[in-house]
Each structure stands twice: as structure tokens, then as C-alpha cells.
C-alpha positions in Angstrom: 19.9 30.2 6.7 19.3 29.3 3.2 15.4 29.0 2.1 14.0 26.2 0.3 11.3 27.2 -2.2 9.3 24.2 -2.7 6.5 24.2 -4.9 4.4 23.0 -1.9 5.1 21.5 1.6 4.1 17.8 0.4 7.3 18.1 -2.0 9.6 19.2 0.7 8.0 16.0 2.6 8.9 13.7 -0.1 12.5 14.8 -0.6 13.3 15.0 2.8 12.1 11.3 3.0 13.7 10.5 0.1 17.2 12.0 1.1 16.9 11.4 4.6 15.3 8.1 4.5 15.6 5.7 7.4 17.7 8.4 9.6 16.3 10.1 12.9 16.1 13.5 10.7 13.5 12.0 8.4 10.8 11.1 11.0 11.5 14.0 13.4 11.1 16.5 10.7 9.2 16.0 8.0 7.5 12.4 7.8 5.2 12.3 10.9 3.9 16.0 9.8 4.2 17.6 6.6 5.3 20.8 8.5 8.8 20.3 10.2 9.0 20.1 13.8 12.4 21.5 14.2 14.8 23.4 12.3 17.4 21.6 9.4 20.9 22.7 10.1 22.5 24.9 7.5 24.4 22.0 5.8 21.3 20.1 5.7 19.3 23.0 4.2 22.3 24.0 1.7 22.4 20.3 0.4 18.5 20.1 0.0 18.4 23.5 -1.6 20.9 22.2 -4.2 19.1 19.0 -4.5 15.9 21.1 -5.3 17.6 22.8 -8.2 18.3 19.4 -9.8 14.9 18.4 -9.3 13.3 21.3 -11.0 15.8 21.4 -13.9 15.5 17.7 -14.6 11.7 16.8 -13.8 9.9 18.4 -17.0 12.5 16.3 -19.2 12.1 13.5 -17.6 8.0 13.5 -18.0 8.9 14.2 -21.9 10.8 11.3 -22.0 8.1 9.4 -20.2 5.8 10.6 -22.6 7.8 8.7 -25.5 6.9 5.4 -24.1 4.4 3.6 -26.4 3.0 1.0 -23.9 0.5 2.9 -21.6 1.1 -0.2 -18.8 4.7 0.7 -18.9 4.6 4.3 -19.1 2.1 4.3 -16.3 4.6 2.2 -14.1 7.8 4.6 -15.1 5.3 7.5 -13.6 4.8 5.6 -10.3 8.3 4.6 -9.8 9.5 8.5 -11.0 7.0 9.9 -8.0 9.4 7.7 -5.2 13.1 8.9 -6.7 12.6 12.7 -6.2 16.1 13.6 -5.3 17.4 12.7 -8.9 21.2 11.3 -7.5 22.2 10.4 -11.0 21.1 14.1 -12.3 22.4 15.8 -9.5 25.8 14.3 -9.5 25.9 15.1 -13.1 25.0 18.4 -12.4 27.4 19.5 -9.9 30.5 17.7 -11.7 29.6 19.8 -15.0 29.5 22.8 -12.9 33.1 22.1 -10.8 34.3 22.6 -14.5 32.3 25.7 -15.1 30.1 23.9 -18.0 26.6 25.2 -18.8 23.9 22.4 -18.4 22.1 23.1 -21.5 19.2 21.2 -23.3 21.6 18.3 -24.4 22.9 17.8 -20.8 19.4 17.6 -19.4 18.7 14.8 -22.0 21.5 12.9 -20.7 20.4 13.7 -17.1 16.8 12.6 -17.8 18.1 9.5 -19.7 20.1 8.3 -16.8 16.9 8.8 -14.5 14.5 6.7 -16.8 17.6 4.1 -17.4 17.4 3.9 -13.3 13.8 3.6 -13.4 13.7 0.8 -15.8 15.9 -1.4 -13.1 13.6 -0.5 -10.2 10.8 -1.8 -12.4 12.2 -4.9 -12.9 13.7 -5.3 -9.3 10.0 -4.8 -8.1 8.8 -7.5 -10.2 11.5 -9.7 -9.1 11.1 -9.0 -5.3 7.0 -9.1 -5.7 6.8 -6.0 -3.7 3.3 -5.2 -3.4 3.4 -1.8 -1.7 5.5 1.2 -1.6 4.9 4.4 0.8 1.6 2.6 1.6 0.5 3.0 -1.9 0.1 -0.2 -4.2 2.8 -0.9 -6.6 2.1 -1.7 -10.2 3.0 -5.3 -9.8 0.3 -5.6 -7.0 -2.2 -4.5 -9.6 -0.9 -5.6 -13.1 1.2 -8.4 -11.9 4.8 -8.9 -13.4 5.9 -6.7 -16.3 8.5 -8.8 -18.1 11.8 -7.1 -17.3 13.3 -7.9 -20.8 10.0 -5.6 -22.2 11.2 -2.7 -20.2 15.0 -3.1 -21.1 13.8 -3.0 -24.9 11.6 0.4 -24.1 14.5 1.8 -22.3 16.7 1.1 -25.3 14.5 2.8 -27.6 14.5 5.9 -25.4 18.0 5.8 -25.3 18.3 6.0 -29.0 16.0 8.7 -29.5 17.8 10.9 -26.6 21.2 10.5 -28.6 19.4 11.4 -32.0 17.8 14.7 -30.3 21.4 15.5 -29.2 23.2 14.9 -32.6 20.6 17.1 -34.0 20.8 19.9 -31.5 24.7 19.7 -31.4 27.2 19.2 -34.0 29.5 16.2 -32.8 32.3 14.7 -34.7 32.1 11.0 -35.7 34.7 10.4 -33.0 32.6 12.1 -30.3 29.4 10.2 -31.3 31.1 7.0 -31.5 32.4 7.7 -27.8 29.1 8.0 -26.9 27.6 4.9 -28.2 30.5 2.9 -26.7 30.0 4.3 -23.2 26.2 3.5 -23.4 26.9 0.0 -24.9 29.0 -0.5 -21.6 26.4 1.0 -19.0 23.9 -1.3 -20.7 26.1 -4.4 -20.5 27.0 -3.9 -16.7 23.7 -3.1 -16.0 21.7 -5.6 -17.7 24.4 -7.9 -18.2 23.6 -7.7 -22.2 20.0 -8.2 -21.4 18.5 -11.0 -19.5 17.4 -14.0 -21.4 14.0 -14.2 -19.5 12.8 -13.2 -15.7 13.9 -16.6 -14.4 17.5 -15.5 -15.0 17.2 -12.3 -13.3 15.3 -14.2 -10.3 18.3 -16.6 -10.1 20.9 -14.0 -10.3 19.2 -11.7 -7.4 17.7 -14.0 -5.1 20.7 -17.1 -4.7 21.9 -16.2 -1.1 20.7 -19.1 0.9 21.2 -18.3 5.1 24.1 -20.8 5.3 26.1 -19.5 2.8 29.3 -17.6 2.9 30.3 -14.7 0.8 33.4 -12.7 0.6 33.4 -8.9 0.8 35.2 -8.4 -2.0 32.6 -10.0 -4.2 29.7 -7.4 -2.8 31.9 -4.7 -3.5 32.9 -6.0 -7.2 29.2 -6.3 -7.7 27.9 -3.0 -6.5 30.9 -1.5 -8.0 30.1 -3.2 -11.5 26.1 -2.3 -11.3 25.7 0.8 -9.1 29.2 2.4 -9.9 28.5 1.9 -13.6 25.4 4.3 -13.6 27.0 7.1 -12.1 30.5 6.5 -14.2 28.7 6.1 -17.5 26.3 9.3 -16.7 29.3 11.8 -16.3 31.0 10.1 -19.0 28.3 10.5 -21.2 27.8 14.4 -20.0 31.6 15.3 -20.5 31.4 13.6 -24.0 29.5 16.7 -25.2 32.7 18.8 -24.3 35.3 17.4 -26.3 37.7 20.2 -25.0 37.9 18.4 -21.7 41.3 16.3 -21.5 41.2 12.4 -21.1 42.7 12.8 -17.7 40.0 14.8 -16.1 37.3 12.7 -18.1 39.1 9.5 -16.3 39.1 11.3 -12.9 35.3 11.7 -13.0 34.6 8.7 -14.1 36.5 7.1 -11.2 34.5 9.6 -8.9 31.5 8.3 -10.4 32.4 4.8 -9.6 32.7 5.4 -6.0 29.9 7.7 -5.5 27.4 4.7 -7.0 29.3 2.2 -4.3 28.7 4.8 -1.8 24.9 5.4 -2.2 24.4 1.7 -2.7 26.1 0.7 0.5 24.2 3.4 2.4 20.9 2.0 0.9 22.0 -1.5 2.4 22.8 -0.1 5.7 19.4 1.9 5.7 17.8 -1.4 5.0 18.5 -2.7 8.4 18.6 0.5 10.3 15.6 2.0 9.2 12.2 2.1 10.2 8.7 2.1 8.2 8.1 5.8 8.9 11.5 7.1 7.8 11.9 4.3 4.7 8.5 4.8 3.3 8.4 1.3 3.2 8.9 -2.0 5.3 12.5 -2.4 6.4 14.4 -5.4 5.7 13.8 -5.7 2.0 16.9 -7.6 1.5 15.8 -10.3 3.8 13.5 -12.5 1.6 11.0 -15.2 2.8 10.2 -17.6 0.1 6.5 -19.0 -0.4 7.7 -22.2 1.0 9.0 -20.4 4.3 12.7 -20.5 3.3 14.7 -17.6 3.8 17.1 -15.9 1.7 18.7 -12.6 1.4 20.4 -10.6 -0.9 24.3 -9.9 -0.9 24.7 -6.9 1.2 27.7 -6.2 3.3 25.6 -5.4 6.6 23.9 -9.2 6.1 27.5 -10.7 5.3 28.7 -9.3 8.4 25.8 -10.4 10.4 26.1 -13.8 9.0 29.7 -14.1 10.6 28.9 -12.7 14.0 27.9 -15.2 16.7 24.0 -16.0 16.7 23.8 -13.9 13.1 21.9 -16.5 11.3 19.3 -16.8 13.7 19.1 -12.8 14.3 18.2 -12.7 10.4 15.7 -15.6 10.7 13.8 -13.4 13.2 14.0 -10.4 11.4 12.9 -11.9 8.5 9.5 -13.0 10.5 8.7 -9.3 12.1 10.4 -7.1 9.6 11.4 -5.0 12.4 14.6 -2.8 11.8 17.5 -1.8 14.1 16.0 1.7 14.7 12.4 0.0 15.9 14.0 -2.6 18.0 15.7 0.0 19.5 12.4 1.9 20.5 10.8 -1.5 21.6 13.8 -1.6 23.8 13.4 1.6 25.5 9.7 1.0 25.9 9.0 -2.4 27.4 10.6 -4.9 29.4 9.0 -7.9 27.4 11.9 -10.0 26.0 14.1 -7.2 26.7 17.4 -9.3 27.1 16.8 -11.0 23.8 16.3 -7.7 21.7 19.2 -6.3 23.7 21.3 -9.1 22.4 20.0 -8.4 18.7 20.3 -5.1 18.7 24.3 -5.6 20.1 24.9 -8.0 17.4 23.2 -5.7 14.7 25.2 -2.9 15.6 28.3 -4.7 15.5 27.5 -5.7 11.5 26.2 -1.9 10.9 29.2 -0.2 12.8 31.7 -2.0 10.4 29.6 -1.4 7.3 29.8 2.4 8.5 33.5 2.3 8.5 33.5 1.0 5.0 31.2 3.5 4.1 33.3 6.2 5.3 36.4 4.7 3.4 34.8 5.1 0.2 33.6 8.7 1.3 37.2 9.4 1.9 38.6 8.0 -1.5 36.1 10.2 -3.1 37.3 13.3 -1.3 40.8 12.6 -2.3 39.7 12.6 -5.8 37.7 15.7 -5.6 40.7 17.5 -4.1 42.5 17.5 -7.5 39.6 19.5 -9.2 39.5 23.3 -9.1 37.7 24.6 -5.9 34.1 25.7 -6.3 30.7 25.9 -4.7 29.7 22.5 -6.7 32.8 20.8 -5.7 31.9 22.0 -1.9 28.3 20.9 -2.5 29.3 17.4 -3.7 32.0 17.1 -0.5 28.9 18.0 1.7 26.3 15.6 0.2 29.2 12.9 0.6 29.3 13.6 4.2 25.8 13.6 4.7 25.4 10.2 3.0 27.8 8.7 5.4 26.3 10.0 8.6 23.5 7.5 9.2 21.9 8.0 12.4 19.5 5.7 14.0 
């Protein structure tokens, strides 16, 4: 069995929590106690060992980029969010893709890996302000302590860091004018898709994100278009940026990795949306059901996620959303309560069954995305890195509750 050499036990706990959050594995092995109470499987150890390599590679570069932020409050916020995203999903994806092609993860690649994590952190900062999140992993958020930081300010700072990273890469590596232009176009596309060409003001973001009334109906195709646009663009853009450093890579492979990246982002976002409903506070490190929003006036809205879209279509689904909003109790906790008490057992049982229908449907869609990813990966040369990506996708699509 592989050995994971984490610098300390706390970091193992955090990484397990981040990767397996919401699943049975997290509270059983690492969240209740820092010492694991049982053994991880060989595959789980292998995947965590690979993730750890990425974390070690990119964290120092991340801190260097954060130090470039010239507003102390914003820099503090980046560090705070950075502490909760320790499995480095964008960086890890880029690293394994380049290893499939036998490319060196040099300082220029690390700049891009760090940039993509900074890019994502900027998005988390804005999201926290939008959702008015006051606690994460039982710690006060910067929003709770400092109030809202205008997202437009965050995006401008991230734009400055992006420019600096590109400048550093140009100085480190002789790039042709065509390559530099290609990289600038990729950055502009990621920026446009993620921030919609910059939000004009904070109200525009809130209107976009929290516009789903409980009695609204939305088609699934709109959900998938949206997560492919936003989440998919992070991974597609990130790997294309990294591949641009190697002009010898042919266009066919360049586009193939872009397609895999787009699907990878969709896969992780759908999993995250499922976990929001099935997870519990111990596994998530936060309250579940963040996608269900109770406004100050008591009205209930929800973000456009597939599990909630399906739940609305189930008989009694709207009433279940209202109950979930009031008690913030995910499916895992409902099932525990069902097993331990006879109080309101019939009502809890009906809630559980209806929720499970929506979750099972969403999981099937998740597994279809993973199948599509594997089809594309099979077109690439065999390597340990390719096997690692396939194993990671398999674990991501297996949600235990």
C-alpha cells in the first residue's frame, strides 16, 4: 500500500476532507479524529498521493502570487480561501495532462497552475459575498468580519496578477508572437466566460446567481450549458494555456485536451451540487444545502443545480425544499435521524425516498460525463498519469451517503 507523507496529520485531515467531502469516507476516516480510524483502499491512497504531489508543487507558487496582491484585506481573503482548497483540482488536472504527454512541469507551467488557482479563488471570494456566507469549517469568513468586498475589485486584482504571470513567462521562455497571442486569447476567453466580461456591479451578480424562485421550472439543458460555460472554461482554458507553452503539440491533441477539460469541470460541478444535498456538516466542513437560499424576507430561492431541478419535478418536491431550507439537514443526516428515532419517521422516510430519486438521477448523469471523459482519454497514449486521471474520475463519480 502506498504511503502518504503529509507534512503533518492536520494536512491529511484537510486533504481527505476536501477530496472526499460529504461522503461516508470523510467522517469515518479523518474528520471525527485526525488519526484515521480505518484503512483507505489502495486506489484511494494512490489518488491522494498523486494529489499531494500537486499540492507540494503548486502551494509555494500560489503564496508567491498572493503576495503580489497590493491590498492587505484582499490578500488576507485570498489566503483564507486558499486554506480551504487544498486538493488543487485545476492544478492537478493540468499536471496529469502534461505528464500524459511526457512534458516537464517547470516554473512556467507552475505559474499557469498557480494562476488558475488564483482565478478560482477570486470566484470563491465573490461567491462568498453573494451568498453572505458567515462561516466555513466553523471559522468566521472574511465576509463575516469585514463585510462585502466588491467582486469587481477582486476581478481587477486577478487581472493584474494574470498580466504579471504572462510577463514572467515571456521573460523566462522565448515565445513566438503567435504563441503569445494564442495565450492572450485563451486568457481573454476564460475571463469572458467566468466573469461575463466583468460584472458592472455587485447587484448584477446577485441577480444572476439568485434568480431561481421555488415555483420556477428550468430545463436540464440550461443547467448543463451553464456549468460547462463557467466551470468547464476553467479547466479547458487552464490546460490550453499550459499546452501553449509547448508549440510542438499538434492541434488535434490541443483540442482533445480542451474537450476533456470542459467535461472535467462539468463533472466536478455536478458532483459538488450532489454533495450539497447528500452531505452533512462533518463531511462538508460547512452547513449543507448552501444552494437553497432563505432571503431576509423569508422567501426561499435555490440555485440552478440538477438535483434541485429534479427535486422540484418530483411529487411534493417543492415542500421538501422548504423543509430543507428551514432545518439545513442533508440526506445523510435525514437517514441517520430516520435510523435513530421514531419521531416523525414517516415524514422523514418520504422525504428521504423523494430526495434519493433526484440524487440517483443526478448520479447517473454524472457517470455519463465520466464515461465520456474516459472515451476521450482512451485516445491518448497509455501512461501512469492517464490511469491516475481515470481513477480520480471514478472516485469522483462514486458518492457515498
